[in-house]
N, C-alpha and C positions, 0 to 999 in steps of 0.2 A: 640531247647530244648523242651522236652515234659513237659506240665504243671503238669502232675501227678508226675514228678520227683522232683518238688520244695517242700522243707520241709514246713509243715504247719506253723511252728513257723516263718519262713521267710515271708510267706504271711501275717500272723497276724501283724508282725512288720511293714510291708509296709503299711498295712491298718491303723494301729495306727499312723504312721507318716503322712499319708495323712489326717487323722482326725485332728491331731494337727495342721497341716498347714492350714486346712480349718478353724479351730476355731480361730487361730491367725489372719487370713485374715478377718474373720467376725468381730472380735474385732477392728481391725484397721479401717474397713469401718464404724463401728458405731462411732468410735472416730472422724473420718473425717466428718461425718454427723453432729455431735454435734458442732464441730469447725466451720463448714460451716454455721450453723444456727446462731451462735454467731457473725460470721463475717457479715452476712446479717443484723443483728440487729444493729451492730456497724456502718455499712454503712448508714443505714436508719437514725440513730441519727446524723450522721455527716453532713447531708444535712441541718438540722436546729438544731444546737447544743444548742441554748439557748431557744428553744421552751419548755414552761412549767416550766421553772426554776424561773420565777418571777410571783408574784401574785399581781394584782392591787386591793387594798382593799378600795379605795376611793368610797364613795357613793354620 
């Protein structure tokens, strides 16, 4: 098939579809990054779960 025979609207629709797919992928990757950071923080706290929860006020 010759590229010049493809209607311009079809090319734009494909480009728009690719852009939408790319934006959805980017949003999903950002979401996974945030969730990963929260999981790391949770794992760090689970090592010493009681650390910092009690204060010794005796002098």
